[in-house]
mmCIF file of the N, C-alpha and C atoms, coordinates in Angstrom:
data_MODEL
# 
_entry.id   MODEL 
# 
loop_
_atom_site.group_PDB 
_atom_site.id 
_atom_site.type_symbol 
_atom_site.label_atom_id 
_atom_site.label_alt_id 
_atom_site.label_comp_id 
_atom_site.label_asym_id 
_atom_site.label_entity_id 
_atom_site.label_seq_id 
_atom_site.pdbx_PDB_ins_code 
_atom_site.Cartn_x 
_atom_site.Cartn_y 
_atom_site.Cartn_z 
_atom_site.occupancy 
_atom_site.B_iso_or_equiv 
_atom_site.pdbx_formal_charge 
_atom_site.auth_seq_id 
_atom_site.auth_comp_id 
_atom_site.auth_asym_id 
_atom_site.auth_atom_id 
_atom_site.pdbx_PDB_model_num 
ATOM 1   N N  . MET A 1 1  ? -96.261  -112.776 -26.759 1.00 0.00 ? 1  MET A N  1 
ATOM 2   C CA . MET A 1 1  ? -98.005  -112.650 -26.261 1.00 0.00 ? 1  MET A CA 1 
ATOM 3   C C  . MET A 1 1  ? -98.267  -113.785 -27.580 1.00 0.00 ? 1  MET A C  1 
ATOM 4   N N  . GLU A 1 2  ? -99.225  -114.484 -27.341 1.00 0.00 ? 2  GLU A N  1 
ATOM 5   C CA . GLU A 1 2  ? -100.217 -115.339 -28.457 1.00 0.00 ? 2  GLU A CA 1 
ATOM 6   C C  . GLU A 1 2  ? -101.614 -114.951 -28.450 1.00 0.00 ? 2  GLU A C  1 
ATOM 7   N N  . LYS A 1 3  ? -102.031 -114.850 -29.875 1.00 0.00 ? 3  LYS A N  1 
ATOM 8   C CA . LYS A 1 3  ? -103.357 -114.272 -29.916 1.00 0.00 ? 3  LYS A CA 1 
ATOM 9   C C  . LYS A 1 3  ? -104.262 -115.914 -30.194 1.00 0.00 ? 3  LYS A C  1 
ATOM 10  N N  . ILE A 1 4  ? -105.336 -115.571 -29.860 1.00 0.00 ? 4  ILE A N  1 
ATOM 11  C CA . ILE A 1 4  ? -106.483 -116.547 -29.897 1.00 0.00 ? 4  ILE A CA 1 
ATOM 12  C C  . ILE A 1 4  ? -107.542 -115.742 -30.588 1.00 0.00 ? 4  ILE A C  1 
ATOM 13  N N  . PHE A 1 5  ? -108.229 -116.680 -31.434 1.00 0.00 ? 5  PHE A N  1 
ATOM 14  C CA . PHE A 1 5  ? -109.084 -116.033 -32.590 1.00 0.00 ? 5  PHE A CA 1 
ATOM 15  C C  . PHE A 1 5  ? -110.386 -117.117 -32.457 1.00 0.00 ? 5  PHE A C  1 
ATOM 16  N N  . ILE A 1 6  ? -111.384 -116.535 -32.286 1.00 0.00 ? 6  ILE A N  1 
ATOM 17  C CA . ILE A 1 6  ? -112.795 -117.142 -32.094 1.00 0.00 ? 6  ILE A CA 1 
ATOM 18  C C  . ILE A 1 6  ? -113.517 -116.362 -33.715 1.00 0.00 ? 6  ILE A C  1 
ATOM 19  N N  . ARG A 1 7  ? -113.939 -117.016 -34.320 1.00 0.00 ? 7  ARG A N  1 
ATOM 20  C CA . ARG A 1 7  ? -114.627 -116.502 -35.767 1.00 0.00 ? 7  ARG A CA 1 
ATOM 21  C C  . ARG A 1 7  ? -116.287 -116.802 -35.452 1.00 0.00 ? 7  ARG A C  1 
ATOM 22  N N  . ASN A 1 8  ? -116.952 -116.184 -36.106 1.00 0.00 ? 8  ASN A N  1 
ATOM 23  C CA . ASN A 1 8  ? -118.146 -116.189 -36.571 1.00 0.00 ? 8  ASN A CA 1 
ATOM 24  C C  . ASN A 1 8  ? -119.007 -116.717 -35.140 1.00 0.00 ? 8  ASN A C  1 
ATOM 25  N N  . LEU A 1 9  ? -118.928 -116.086 -34.335 1.00 0.00 ? 9  LEU A N  1 
ATOM 26  C CA . LEU A 1 9  ? -119.791 -116.399 -33.006 1.00 0.00 ? 9  LEU A CA 1 
ATOM 27  C C  . LEU A 1 9  ? -121.073 -115.601 -33.195 1.00 0.00 ? 9  LEU A C  1 
ATOM 28  N N  . SER A 1 10 ? -122.413 -116.420 -33.338 1.00 0.00 ? 10 SER A N  1 
ATOM 29  C CA . SER A 1 10 ? -123.570 -115.758 -33.709 1.00 0.00 ? 10 SER A CA 1 
ATOM 30  C C  . SER A 1 10 ? -124.217 -115.937 -32.175 1.00 0.00 ? 10 SER A C  1 
ATOM 31  N N  . VAL A 1 11 ? -124.523 -114.548 -31.827 1.00 0.00 ? 11 VAL A N  1 
ATOM 32  C CA . VAL A 1 11 ? -125.801 -114.313 -30.498 1.00 0.00 ? 11 VAL A CA 1 
ATOM 33  C C  . VAL A 1 11 ? -126.657 -113.671 -30.823 1.00 0.00 ? 11 VAL A C  1 
ATOM 34  N N  . CYS A 1 12 ? -127.696 -114.085 -30.333 1.00 0.00 ? 12 CYS A N  1 
ATOM 35  C CA . CYS A 1 12 ? -129.075 -113.139 -30.665 1.00 0.00 ? 12 CYS A CA 1 
ATOM 36  C C  . CYS A 1 12 ? -129.504 -112.555 -29.221 1.00 0.00 ? 12 CYS A C  1 
ATOM 37  N N  . THR A 1 13 ? -129.373 -110.949 -29.663 1.00 0.00 ? 13 THR A N  1 
ATOM 38  C CA . THR A 1 13 ? -129.410 -109.976 -28.557 1.00 0.00 ? 13 THR A CA 1 
ATOM 39  C C  . THR A 1 13 ? -130.540 -109.126 -28.583 1.00 0.00 ? 13 THR A C  1 
ATOM 40  N N  . ILE A 1 14 ? -130.646 -108.233 -27.932 1.00 0.00 ? 14 ILE A N  1 
ATOM 41  C CA . ILE A 1 14 ? -131.092 -107.052 -28.154 1.00 0.00 ? 14 ILE A CA 1 
ATOM 42  C C  . ILE A 1 14 ? -130.561 -105.772 -28.315 1.00 0.00 ? 14 ILE A C  1 
ATOM 43  N N  . ILE A 1 15 ? -130.337 -105.291 -29.401 1.00 0.00 ? 15 ILE A N  1 
ATOM 44  C CA . ILE A 1 15 ? -129.595 -104.058 -29.783 1.00 0.00 ? 15 ILE A CA 1 
ATOM 45  C C  . ILE A 1 15 ? -130.268 -102.671 -30.498 1.00 0.00 ? 15 ILE A C  1 
ATOM 46  N N  . GLY A 1 16 ? -129.673 -101.677 -30.453 1.00 0.00 ? 16 GLY A N  1 
ATOM 47  C CA . GLY A 1 16 ? -130.191 -100.803 -30.862 1.00 0.00 ? 16 GLY A CA 1 
ATOM 48  C C  . GLY A 1 16 ? -130.597 -99.845  -29.891 1.00 0.00 ? 16 GLY A C  1 
ATOM 49  N N  . THR A 1 17 ? -130.899 -98.186  -30.137 1.00 0.00 ? 17 THR A N  1 
ATOM 50  C CA . THR A 1 17 ? -131.588 -97.261  -29.239 1.00 0.00 ? 17 THR A CA 1 
ATOM 51  C C  . THR A 1 17 ? -132.858 -96.850  -29.560 1.00 0.00 ? 17 THR A C  1 
ATOM 52  N N  . LEU A 1 18 ? -133.544 -97.273  -30.767 1.00 0.00 ? 18 LEU A N  1 
ATOM 53  C CA . LEU A 1 18 ? -134.982 -96.627  -30.681 1.00 0.00 ? 18 LEU A CA 1 
ATOM 54  C C  . LEU A 1 18 ? -135.830 -97.828  -30.389 1.00 0.00 ? 18 LEU A C  1 
ATOM 55  N N  . ALA A 1 19 ? -137.284 -97.891  -29.757 1.00 0.00 ? 19 ALA A N  1 
ATOM 56  C CA . ALA A 1 19 ? -138.151 -98.585  -29.108 1.00 0.00 ? 19 ALA A CA 1 
ATOM 57  C C  . ALA A 1 19 ? -138.379 -99.738  -29.837 1.00 0.00 ? 19 ALA A C  1 
ATOM 58  N N  . HIS A 1 20 ? -138.412 -99.409  -31.477 1.00 0.00 ? 20 HIS A N  1 
ATOM 59  C CA . HIS A 1 20 ? -138.708 -100.545 -32.167 1.00 0.00 ? 20 HIS A CA 1 
ATOM 60  C C  . HIS A 1 20 ? -137.434 -101.621 -32.798 1.00 0.00 ? 20 HIS A C  1 
ATOM 61  N N  . GLU A 1 21 ? -136.272 -100.791 -32.317 1.00 0.00 ? 21 GLU A N  1 
ATOM 62  C CA . GLU A 1 21 ? -135.311 -101.947 -32.477 1.00 0.00 ? 21 GLU A CA 1 
ATOM 63  C C  . GLU A 1 21 ? -135.328 -102.979 -31.509 1.00 0.00 ? 21 GLU A C  1 
ATOM 64  N N  . ARG A 1 22 ? -135.564 -102.310 -30.097 1.00 0.00 ? 22 ARG A N  1 
ATOM 65  C CA . ARG A 1 22 ? -135.456 -103.309 -28.841 1.00 0.00 ? 22 ARG A CA 1 
ATOM 66  C C  . ARG A 1 22 ? -136.769 -104.066 -28.667 1.00 0.00 ? 22 ARG A C  1 
ATOM 67  N N  . THR A 1 23 ? -137.465 -104.350 -29.582 1.00 0.00 ? 23 THR A N  1 
ATOM 68  C CA . THR A 1 23 ? -138.794 -105.330 -29.208 1.00 0.00 ? 23 THR A CA 1 
ATOM 69  C C  . THR A 1 23 ? -138.349 -106.725 -29.465 1.00 0.00 ? 23 THR A C  1 
ATOM 70  N N  . HIS A 1 24 ? -137.415 -106.932 -30.433 1.00 0.00 ? 24 HIS A N  1 
ATOM 71  C CA . HIS A 1 24 ? -137.113 -108.558 -31.254 1.00 0.00 ? 24 HIS A CA 1 
ATOM 72  C C  . HIS A 1 24 ? -135.701 -108.296 -31.107 1.00 0.00 ? 24 HIS A C  1 
ATOM 73  N N  . ARG A 1 25 ? -135.134 -109.551 -30.621 1.00 0.00 ? 25 ARG A N  1 
ATOM 74  C CA . ARG A 1 25 ? -133.747 -109.805 -30.905 1.00 0.00 ? 25 ARG A CA 1 
ATOM 75  C C  . ARG A 1 25 ? -133.033 -110.077 -31.927 1.00 0.00 ? 25 ARG A C  1 
ATOM 76  N N  . GLN A 1 26 ? -131.919 -109.517 -32.357 1.00 0.00 ? 26 GLN A N  1 
ATOM 77  C CA . GLN A 1 26 ? -131.446 -109.785 -33.679 1.00 0.00 ? 26 GLN A CA 1 
ATOM 78  C C  . GLN A 1 26 ? -130.097 -110.303 -33.467 1.00 0.00 ? 26 GLN A C  1 
ATOM 79  N N  . ARG A 1 27 ? -129.737 -111.282 -34.577 1.00 0.00 ? 27 ARG A N  1 
ATOM 80  C CA . ARG A 1 27 ? -128.408 -112.012 -34.616 1.00 0.00 ? 27 ARG A CA 1 
ATOM 81  C C  . ARG A 1 27 ? -127.302 -110.919 -34.846 1.00 0.00 ? 27 ARG A C  1 
ATOM 82  N N  . VAL A 1 28 ? -126.053 -111.370 -34.094 1.00 0.00 ? 28 VAL A N  1 
ATOM 83  C CA . VAL A 1 28 ? -124.961 -110.627 -34.058 1.00 0.00 ? 28 VAL A CA 1 
ATOM 84  C C  . VAL A 1 28 ? -123.922 -111.076 -33.977 1.00 0.00 ? 28 VAL A C  1 
ATOM 85  N N  . ILE A 1 29 ? -122.911 -111.010 -35.374 1.00 0.00 ? 29 ILE A N  1 
ATOM 86  C CA . ILE A 1 29 ? -121.873 -112.337 -35.083 1.00 0.00 ? 29 ILE A CA 1 
ATOM 87  C C  . ILE A 1 29 ? -120.714 -111.529 -34.764 1.00 0.00 ? 29 ILE A C  1 
ATOM 88  N N  . PHE A 1 30 ? -119.685 -112.002 -34.250 1.00 0.00 ? 30 PHE A N  1 
ATOM 89  C CA . PHE A 1 30 ? -118.704 -111.497 -33.188 1.00 0.00 ? 30 PHE A CA 1 
ATOM 90  C C  . PHE A 1 30 ? -117.181 -112.328 -34.173 1.00 0.00 ? 30 PHE A C  1 
ATOM 91  N N  . ASP A 1 31 ? -116.309 -111.968 -34.399 1.00 0.00 ? 31 ASP A N  1 
ATOM 92  C CA . ASP A 1 31 ? -115.100 -112.191 -34.464 1.00 0.00 ? 31 ASP A CA 1 
ATOM 93  C C  . ASP A 1 31 ? -114.155 -111.453 -33.525 1.00 0.00 ? 31 ASP A C  1 
ATOM 94  N N  . LEU A 1 32 ? -113.711 -112.694 -32.635 1.00 0.00 ? 32 LEU A N  1 
ATOM 95  C CA . LEU A 1 32 ? -112.778 -111.937 -31.748 1.00 0.00 ? 32 LEU A CA 1 
ATOM 96  C C  . LEU A 1 32 ? -111.385 -112.233 -31.571 1.00 0.00 ? 32 LEU A C  1 
ATOM 97  N N  . GLU A 1 33 ? -110.456 -111.248 -31.368 1.00 0.00 ? 33 GLU A N  1 
ATOM 98  C CA . GLU A 1 33 ? -109.014 -111.367 -31.340 1.00 0.00 ? 33 GLU A CA 1 
ATOM 99  C C  . GLU A 1 33 ? -108.449 -111.182 -29.898 1.00 0.00 ? 33 GLU A C  1 
ATOM 100 N N  . LEU A 1 34 ? -107.823 -112.311 -29.281 1.00 0.00 ? 34 LEU A N  1 
ATOM 101 C CA . LEU A 1 34 ? -107.518 -112.222 -27.916 1.00 0.00 ? 34 LEU A CA 1 
ATOM 102 C C  . LEU A 1 34 ? -106.188 -112.121 -27.918 1.00 0.00 ? 34 LEU A C  1 
ATOM 103 N N  . CYS A 1 35 ? -105.213 -111.360 -27.315 1.00 0.00 ? 35 CYS A N  1 
ATOM 104 C CA . CYS A 1 35 ? -103.661 -111.240 -27.044 1.00 0.00 ? 35 CYS A CA 1 
ATOM 105 C C  . CYS A 1 35 ? -103.697 -111.825 -25.548 1.00 0.00 ? 35 CYS A C  1 
ATOM 106 N N  . CYS A 1 36 ? -103.178 -112.907 -25.281 1.00 0.00 ? 36 CYS A N  1 
ATOM 107 C CA . CYS A 1 36 ? -102.791 -113.496 -23.915 1.00 0.00 ? 36 CYS A CA 1 
ATOM 108 C C  . CYS A 1 36 ? -101.553 -114.154 -23.729 1.00 0.00 ? 36 CYS A C  1 
ATOM 109 N N  . ASN A 1 37 ? -100.972 -114.122 -22.537 1.00 0.00 ? 37 ASN A N  1 
ATOM 110 C CA . ASN A 1 37 ? -99.565  -114.965 -22.183 1.00 0.00 ? 37 ASN A CA 1 
ATOM 111 C C  . ASN A 1 37 ? -99.761  -116.388 -21.764 1.00 0.00 ? 37 ASN A C  1 
ATOM 112 N N  . GLY A 1 38 ? -99.405  -117.111 -23.062 1.00 0.00 ? 38 GLY A N  1 
ATOM 113 C CA . GLY A 1 38 ? -99.794  -118.530 -22.746 1.00 0.00 ? 38 GLY A CA 1 
ATOM 114 C C  . GLY A 1 38 ? -98.395  -119.042 -22.208 1.00 0.00 ? 38 GLY A C  1 
ATOM 115 N N  . LYS A 1 39 ? -97.326  -118.531 -21.789 1.00 0.00 ? 39 LYS A N  1 
ATOM 116 C CA . LYS A 1 39 ? -96.202  -119.039 -21.272 1.00 0.00 ? 39 LYS A CA 1 
ATOM 117 C C  . LYS A 1 39 ? -96.337  -119.843 -19.709 1.00 0.00 ? 39 LYS A C  1 
ATOM 118 N N  . ALA A 1 40 ? -97.251  -119.482 -19.352 1.00 0.00 ? 40 ALA A N  1 
ATOM 119 C CA . ALA A 1 40 ? -97.382  -120.633 -18.185 1.00 0.00 ? 40 ALA A CA 1 
ATOM 120 C C  . ALA A 1 40 ? -97.911  -121.923 -18.193 1.00 0.00 ? 40 ALA A C  1 
ATOM 121 N N  . ALA A 1 41 ? -98.572  -122.035 -19.460 1.00 0.00 ? 41 ALA A N  1 
ATOM 122 C CA . ALA A 1 41 ? -99.121  -123.245 -19.624 1.00 0.00 ? 41 ALA A CA 1 
ATOM 123 C C  . ALA A 1 41 ? -97.797  -124.110 -20.543 1.00 0.00 ? 41 ALA A C  1 
ATOM 124 N N  . GLU A 1 42 ? -97.347  -123.061 -21.303 1.00 0.00 ? 42 GLU A N  1 
ATOM 125 C CA . GLU A 1 42 ? -96.449  -123.785 -22.281 1.00 0.00 ? 42 GLU A CA 1 
ATOM 126 C C  . GLU A 1 42 ? -94.888  -124.121 -21.328 1.00 0.00 ? 42 GLU A C  1 
ATOM 127 N N  . VAL A 1 43 ? -94.762  -123.646 -20.292 1.00 0.00 ? 43 VAL A N  1 
ATOM 128 C CA . VAL A 1 43 ? -93.410  -124.169 -19.512 1.00 0.00 ? 43 VAL A CA 1 
ATOM 129 C C  . VAL A 1 43 ? -94.009  -125.025 -18.759 1.00 0.00 ? 43 VAL A C  1 
ATOM 130 N N  . SER A 1 44 ? -94.916  -125.218 -18.189 1.00 0.00 ? 44 SER A N  1 
ATOM 131 C CA . SER A 1 44 ? -95.515  -126.222 -17.039 1.00 0.00 ? 44 SER A CA 1 
ATOM 132 C C  . SER A 1 44 ? -96.008  -127.207 -17.891 1.00 0.00 ? 44 SER A C  1 
ATOM 133 N N  . ASP A 1 45 ? -96.482  -127.317 -19.020 1.00 0.00 ? 45 ASP A N  1 
ATOM 134 C CA . ASP A 1 45 ? -97.246  -128.134 -20.398 1.00 0.00 ? 45 ASP A CA 1 
ATOM 135 C C  . ASP A 1 45 ? -98.268  -128.878 -19.162 1.00 0.00 ? 45 ASP A C  1 
ATOM 136 N N  . ASP A 1 46 ? -99.107  -127.734 -18.804 1.00 0.00 ? 46 ASP A N  1 
ATOM 137 C CA . ASP A 1 46 ? -100.248 -127.791 -17.948 1.00 0.00 ? 46 ASP A CA 1 
ATOM 138 C C  . ASP A 1 46 ? -101.797 -127.168 -18.931 1.00 0.00 ? 46 ASP A C  1 
ATOM 139 N N  . ILE A 1 47 ? -102.188 -127.952 -19.574 1.00 0.00 ? 47 ILE A N  1 
ATOM 140 C CA . ILE A 1 47 ? -103.288 -127.576 -20.580 1.00 0.00 ? 47 ILE A CA 1 
ATOM 141 C C  . ILE A 1 47 ? -104.520 -126.683 -19.364 1.00 0.00 ? 47 ILE A C  1 
ATOM 142 N N  . PHE A 1 48 ? -104.488 -127.003 -18.007 1.00 0.00 ? 48 PHE A N  1 
ATOM 143 C CA . PHE A 1 48 ? -105.293 -126.185 -17.189 1.00 0.00 ? 48 PHE A CA 1 
ATOM 144 C C  . PHE A 1 48 ? -104.860 -124.894 -17.168 1.00 0.00 ? 48 PHE A C  1 
ATOM 145 N N  . ARG A 1 49 ? -103.690 -124.475 -17.731 1.00 0.00 ? 49 ARG A N  1 
ATOM 146 C CA . ARG A 1 49 ? -103.096 -123.200 -17.498 1.00 0.00 ? 49 ARG A CA 1 
ATOM 147 C C  . ARG A 1 49 ? -103.146 -122.028 -18.526 1.00 0.00 ? 49 ARG A C  1 
ATOM 148 N N  . ALA A 1 50 ? -103.889 -123.119 -19.634 1.00 0.00 ? 50 ALA A N  1 
ATOM 149 C CA . ALA A 1 50 ? -103.868 -122.264 -20.946 1.00 0.00 ? 50 ALA A CA 1 
ATOM 150 C C  . ALA A 1 50 ? -105.279 -121.901 -20.888 1.00 0.00 ? 50 ALA A C  1 
ATOM 151 N N  . VAL A 1 51 ? -105.655 -120.535 -22.087 1.00 0.00 ? 51 VAL A N  1 
ATOM 152 C CA . VAL A 1 51 ? -106.483 -120.169 -22.086 1.00 0.00 ? 51 VAL A CA 1 
ATOM 153 C C  . VAL A 1 51 ? -107.737 -121.162 -22.590 1.00 0.00 ? 51 VAL A C  1 
ATOM 154 N N  . ASP A 1 52 ? -108.799 -120.942 -21.543 1.00 0.00 ? 52 ASP A N  1 
ATOM 155 C CA . ASP A 1 52 ? -110.327 -121.892 -21.953 1.00 0.00 ? 52 ASP A CA 1 
ATOM 156 C C  . ASP A 1 52 ? -111.272 -121.486 -22.903 1.00 0.00 ? 52 ASP A C  1 
ATOM 157 N N  . TYR A 1 53 ? -111.463 -121.792 -24.250 1.00 0.00 ? 53 TYR A N  1 
ATOM 158 C CA . TYR A 1 53 ? -111.829 -121.267 -25.258 1.00 0.00 ? 53 TYR A CA 1 
ATOM 159 C C  . TYR A 1 53 ? -113.103 -121.077 -25.036 1.00 0.00 ? 53 TYR A C  1 
ATOM 160 N N  . SER A 1 54 ? -113.971 -122.496 -24.634 1.00 0.00 ? 54 SER A N  1 
ATOM 161 C CA . SER A 1 54 ? -115.480 -122.315 -24.132 1.00 0.00 ? 54 SER A CA 1 
ATOM 162 C C  . SER A 1 54 ? -115.775 -121.597 -23.410 1.00 0.00 ? 54 SER A C  1 
ATOM 163 N N  . ALA A 1 55 ? -114.746 -121.163 -22.217 1.00 0.00 ? 55 ALA A N  1 
ATOM 164 C CA . ALA A 1 55 ? -115.103 -120.384 -21.013 1.00 0.00 ? 55 ALA A CA 1 
ATOM 165 C C  . ALA A 1 55 ? -115.151 -118.872 -21.858 1.00 0.00 ? 55 ALA A C  1 
ATOM 166 N N  . VAL A 1 56 ? -114.391 -118.514 -22.844 1.00 0.00 ? 56 VAL A N  1 
ATOM 167 C CA . VAL A 1 56 ? -114.382 -117.252 -23.210 1.00 0.00 ? 56 VAL A CA 1 
ATOM 168 C C  . VAL A 1 56 ? -115.297 -116.848 -24.314 1.00 0.00 ? 56 VAL A C  1 
ATOM 169 N N  . GLU A 1 57 ? -115.818 -118.124 -24.786 1.00 0.00 ? 57 GLU A N  1 
ATOM 170 C CA . GLU A 1 57 ? -117.233 -118.044 -25.780 1.00 0.00 ? 57 GLU A CA 1 
ATOM 171 C C  . GLU A 1 57 ? -118.317 -117.923 -24.913 1.00 0.00 ? 57 GLU A C  1 
ATOM 172 N N  . LYS A 1 58 ? -118.545 -118.854 -23.437 1.00 0.00 ? 58 LYS A N  1 
ATOM 173 C CA . LYS A 1 58 ? -119.465 -118.355 -22.842 1.00 0.00 ? 58 LYS A CA 1 
ATOM 174 C C  . LYS A 1 58 ? -119.735 -117.196 -22.375 1.00 0.00 ? 58 LYS A C  1 
ATOM 175 N N  . ILE A 1 59 ? -118.772 -116.562 -22.101 1.00 0.00 ? 59 ILE A N  1 
ATOM 176 C CA . ILE A 1 59 ? -118.811 -115.417 -21.324 1.00 0.00 ? 59 ILE A CA 1 
ATOM 177 C C  . ILE A 1 59 ? -119.209 -114.066 -22.399 1.00 0.00 ? 59 ILE A C  1 
ATOM 178 N N  . VAL A 1 60 ? -118.876 -114.357 -23.526 1.00 0.00 ? 60 VAL A N  1 
ATOM 179 C CA . VAL A 1 60 ? -119.322 -113.415 -24.501 1.00 0.00 ? 60 VAL A CA 1 
ATOM 180 C C  . VAL A 1 60 ? -120.873 -113.565 -25.159 1.00 0.00 ? 60 VAL A C  1 
ATOM 181 N N  . VAL A 1 61 ? -121.256 -115.051 -24.927 1.00 0.00 ? 61 VAL A N  1 
ATOM 182 C CA . VAL A 1 61 ? -122.861 -115.258 -25.147 1.00 0.00 ? 61 VAL A CA 1 
ATOM 183 C C  . VAL A 1 61 ? -123.380 -114.566 -23.950 1.00 0.00 ? 61 VAL A C  1 
ATOM 184 N N  . GLU A 1 62 ? -123.092 -114.853 -22.783 1.00 0.00 ? 62 GLU A N  1 
ATOM 185 C CA . GLU A 1 62 ? -124.395 -114.563 -21.943 1.00 0.00 ? 62 GLU A CA 1 
ATOM 186 C C  . GLU A 1 62 ? -123.789 -113.428 -21.832 1.00 0.00 ? 62 GLU A C  1 
ATOM 187 N N  . THR A 1 63 ? -122.796 -112.114 -21.747 1.00 0.00 ? 63 THR A N  1 
ATOM 188 C CA . THR A 1 63 ? -122.633 -110.963 -21.661 1.00 0.00 ? 63 THR A CA 1 
ATOM 189 C C  . THR A 1 63 ? -123.615 -110.556 -22.972 1.00 0.00 ? 63 THR A C  1 
ATOM 190 N N  . ALA A 1 64 ? -123.767 -110.751 -24.095 1.00 0.00 ? 64 ALA A N  1 
ATOM 191 C CA . ALA A 1 64 ? -124.323 -110.182 -25.268 1.00 0.00 ? 64 ALA A CA 1 
ATOM 192 C C  . ALA A 1 64 ? -125.897 -110.311 -24.900 1.00 0.00 ? 64 ALA A C  1 
ATOM 193 N N  . GLU A 1 65 ? -126.260 -111.739 -24.720 1.00 0.00 ? 65 GLU A N  1 
ATOM 194 C CA . GLU A 1 65 ? -127.646 -112.458 -24.561 1.00 0.00 ? 65 GLU A CA 1 
ATOM 195 C C  . GLU A 1 65 ? -128.419 -111.239 -23.219 1.00 0.00 ? 65 GLU A C  1 
ATOM 196 N N  . ASN A 1 66 ? -127.477 -110.799 -22.276 1.00 0.00 ? 66 ASN A N  1 
ATOM 197 C CA . ASN A 1 66 ? -128.234 -110.364 -20.902 1.00 0.00 ? 66 ASN A CA 1 
ATOM 198 C C  . ASN A 1 66 ? -128.196 -108.980 -21.210 1.00 0.00 ? 66 ASN A C  1 
ATOM 199 N N  . SER A 1 67 ? -127.406 -108.173 -22.110 1.00 0.00 ? 67 SER A N  1 
ATOM 200 C CA . SER A 1 67 ? -127.330 -106.964 -22.284 1.00 0.00 ? 67 SER A CA 1 
ATOM 201 C C  . SER A 1 67 ? -128.381 -106.291 -22.582 1.00 0.00 ? 67 SER A C  1 
# 
């Protein structure tokens, strides 16, 4: 298993449980560590079979912003 690290991913989102916490977006910093199997990309030497870092980042940002 390989590990992918995405550090200091900054997202503005609504967090908190109290009413006043949920009126303004707050900045949240994500540090991600993902385990993945990169064997298919390694064996085939096909970059399109590797993990797409930008797609992972996009999913995290969209999920946080829309939560």
